[in-house]
BAZA-716690 format. One line per 3 residues: number of its first residue (from 1); their letters; for each residue y, z negated, x negated of N, C-alpha, C. Coordinates in Angstrom, 2 decimals, always signed. Layout:
<recs>
NUM) a) Y/Z/X/Y/Z/X/Y/Z/X  ...
</recs>
This chain:
<recs>
1) mst) +45.89/-139.89/-34.47/+45.36/-140.90/-35.64/+43.96/-140.47/-35.98  +43.79/-140.44/-37.25/+42.46/-140.17/-37.89/+41.73/-141.36/-38.17  +40.43/-141.54/-37.96/+39.63/-142.76/-38.37/+38.49/-142.27/-39.16
4) atm) +37.85/-143.16/-39.81/+36.66/-142.99/-40.64/+35.84/-144.18/-40.56  +34.47/-144.10/-40.86/+33.52/-145.16/-40.88/+33.10/-145.41/-42.26  +33.13/-146.65/-42.74/+32.59/-146.97/-43.98/+31.05/-147.03/-44.00
7) tsk) +30.41/-146.53/-45.09/+28.97/-146.62/-45.08/+28.64/-147.96/-45.85  +27.30/-148.27/-45.76/+26.85/-149.39/-46.48/+27.01/-149.48/-48.01  +27.42/-148.32/-48.59/+27.77/-148.30/-49.96/+29.21/-148.33/-50.24
10) gqi) +29.97/-148.63/-49.17/+31.47/-148.69/-49.35/+32.19/-147.38/-49.31  +31.55/-146.27/-49.00/+32.10/-144.96/-48.97/+32.55/-144.57/-47.66  +33.73/-143.71/-47.68/+34.21/-143.14/-46.47/+34.47/-141.61/-46.65
13) tip) +34.45/-140.86/-45.67/+34.79/-139.68/-45.57/+36.24/-139.50/-45.13  +37.15/-138.79/-45.88/+38.52/-138.74/-45.47/+38.49/-137.55/-44.56  +38.96/-137.74/-43.32/+39.13/-136.72/-42.27/+39.79/-135.53/-42.69
16) avv) +39.22/-134.22/-42.24/+39.80/-133.05/-42.71/+41.29/-132.87/-42.54  +41.85/-133.36/-41.47/+43.27/-133.21/-41.14/+44.07/-134.01/-42.32  +43.58/-135.13/-42.68/+44.19/-135.87/-43.74/+44.03/-135.30/-45.11
19) raa) +42.96/-134.71/-45.36/+42.67/-134.05/-46.59/+43.66/-132.93/-46.71  +43.92/-132.12/-45.59/+44.77/-131.02/-45.51/+46.18/-131.32/-45.79  +46.54/-132.56/-45.05/+47.94/-133.03/-45.26/+48.20/-133.54/-46.74
22) lgv) +47.25/-134.09/-47.38/+47.43/-134.53/-48.65/+47.33/-133.35/-49.72  +46.73/-132.33/-49.29/+46.53/-131.29/-50.20/+45.43/-131.56/-51.18  +44.47/-132.27/-50.80/+43.32/-132.61/-51.79/+41.95/-131.81/-51.46
25) esg) +41.35/-131.59/-52.42/+40.08/-130.89/-52.16/+38.88/-131.64/-52.94  +37.66/-131.09/-52.80/+36.46/-131.77/-53.50/+36.79/-131.89/-55.03  +36.56/-133.19/-55.47/+36.78/-133.37/-56.95/+38.12/-133.86/-57.35
28) drv) +39.08/-133.79/-56.36/+40.43/-134.40/-56.63/+40.42/-135.86/-56.49  +41.39/-136.57/-57.05/+41.43/-138.00/-57.13/+42.53/-138.44/-56.03  +42.36/-139.65/-55.53/+43.36/-140.20/-54.70/+43.63/-141.71/-55.12
31) efi) +44.69/-142.18/-54.83/+44.97/-143.57/-55.18/+45.24/-144.33/-53.87  +44.78/-145.71/-53.97/+45.10/-146.64/-52.95/+46.11/-147.55/-53.52  +47.37/-147.52/-52.79/+48.37/-148.31/-53.25/+48.77/-149.41/-52.19
34) qve) +48.65/-150.60/-52.62/+48.92/-151.79/-51.56/+50.40/-151.93/-51.48  +50.68/-151.67/-50.04/+52.24/-151.91/-49.79/+52.53/-153.25/-49.21  +51.50/-153.93/-48.67/+51.73/-155.31/-48.37/+50.20/-155.80/-48.13
37) ngr) +50.13/-157.14/-47.81/+48.74/-157.70/-47.63/+47.95/-156.92/-46.49  +46.80/-156.48/-46.79/+46.18/-155.87/-45.75/+46.42/-154.47/-45.40  +47.49/-153.84/-46.18/+47.94/-152.55/-45.81/+47.95/-151.70/-47.13
40) fel) +47.40/-150.53/-47.23/+47.40/-149.65/-48.26/+47.85/-148.25/-47.90  +48.49/-147.47/-48.80/+48.78/-146.11/-48.66/+47.67/-145.21/-49.56  +47.36/-144.15/-49.04/+46.46/-143.20/-49.78/+47.35/-142.09/-50.28
43) vaa) +47.36/-141.97/-51.55/+48.23/-140.96/-52.24/+47.37/-140.07/-52.98  +47.62/-138.79/-52.99/+46.93/-137.71/-53.78/+47.37/-138.04/-55.17  +46.42/-137.94/-56.16/+46.63/-138.09/-57.51/+46.07/-136.91/-58.27
46) tqs) +46.35/-135.79/-57.80/+45.90/-134.48/-58.29/+46.58/-133.84/-59.47  +47.78/-134.19/-59.68/+48.75/-133.67/-60.72/+48.37/-134.22/-61.95  +48.36/-133.46/-63.08/+48.20/-133.83/-64.52/+49.37/-134.51/-64.88
49) vtv) +49.30/-135.19/-65.99/+50.37/-135.92/-66.56/+51.31/-134.83/-67.25  +50.59/-133.65/-67.52/+51.31/-132.57/-68.38/+52.53/-132.02/-67.38  +52.42/-132.14/-66.07/+53.48/-131.66/-65.35/+54.98/-132.40/-65.63
52) lkg) +54.87/-133.52/-66.22/+56.02/-134.21/-66.47/+56.63/-133.73/-67.80  +56.04/-132.92/-68.52/+56.61/-132.34/-69.79/+57.94/-131.65/-69.48  +58.80/-132.03/-70.26/+60.23/-131.37/-70.10/+61.18/-132.03/-69.09
55) lvr) +60.60/-133.03/-68.48/+61.37/-133.77/-67.45/+62.57/-134.48/-67.93  +62.32/-135.05/-69.11/+63.36/-135.82/-69.85/+63.63/-135.01/-71.14  +65.01/-134.77/-71.18/+65.42/-134.01/-72.46/+65.46/-134.88/-73.69
58) kpa) +65.33/-134.25/-74.93/+65.45/-134.93/-76.09/+66.75/-135.10/-76.32  +67.12/-136.45/-77.01/+68.55/-136.55/-77.30/+69.18/-135.56/-78.36  +70.33/-135.20/-78.28/+70.97/-134.33/-79.25/+70.78/-134.86/-80.75
61) vpv) +71.07/-136.10/-80.81/+70.94/-136.73/-82.09/+69.85/-137.87/-82.03  +68.87/-137.80/-82.95/+67.82/-138.82/-82.72/+68.34/-140.18/-83.00  +67.58/-141.12/-82.47/+68.09/-142.54/-82.57/+67.08/-143.10/-83.54
64) tie) +67.56/-143.77/-84.62/+66.73/-144.31/-85.58/+66.32/-145.75/-85.07  +65.27/-146.20/-85.71/+64.49/-147.48/-85.49/+65.63/-148.53/-85.64  +66.38/-148.46/-86.86/+67.42/-149.43/-87.18/+68.46/-149.54/-86.10
67) amn) +68.88/-148.39/-85.59/+69.87/-148.43/-84.46/+69.34/-149.05/-83.20  +68.07/-148.79/-82.85/+67.45/-149.48/-81.77/+67.32/-150.95/-81.94  +67.08/-151.42/-83.13/+66.89/-152.78/-83.43/+68.27/-153.45/-83.31
70) qai) +69.28/-152.83/-83.78/+70.62/-153.47/-83.65/+71.11/-153.49/-82.16  +70.76/-152.50/-81.39/+71.14/-152.42/-80.03/+70.44/-153.61/-79.32  +69.15/-153.86/-79.58/+68.38/-154.89/-79.10/+68.92/-156.29/-79.46
73) aaa) +69.16/-156.31/-80.79/+69.75/-157.67/-81.22/+71.15/-157.92/-80.52  +71.82/-156.91/-80.37/+73.26/-157.10/-79.84/+73.16/-157.59/-78.34  +72.14/-156.85/-77.64/+72.05/-157.14/-76.15/+71.38/-158.62/-76.09
76) gsk) +70.51/-158.98/-77.02/+69.94/-160.34/-76.88/+70.92/-161.39/-77.27  +71.94/-161.19/-78.25/+72.95/-162.16/-78.35/+73.78/-162.46/-77.26  +74.03/-161.33/-76.43/+74.89/-161.52/-75.34/+74.23/-162.27/-74.12
79) ak) +72.96/-162.23/-74.26/+72.22/-162.85/-73.07/+72.15/-164.38/-72.99  +72.48/-164.88/-74.32/+72.41/-166.42/-74.49/+73.54/-167.19/-73.73
</recs>
């Protein structure tokens, strides 16, 4: 298990073994995600949003705003 000490400015140095496991380097960003009260996960946030490009394919036939509104209205009327 790796440990770190917080400075008076609220800063910590992530241990080298943890940085290597996360694949983060100087200048990279990390996220702290709360998983429960008093418990957080440290996650590397180094990838750009551009890596998501092409993940979802475009529909063969574009959907019109009118068709979307009709679908929303139909679903809304069923919810009552």
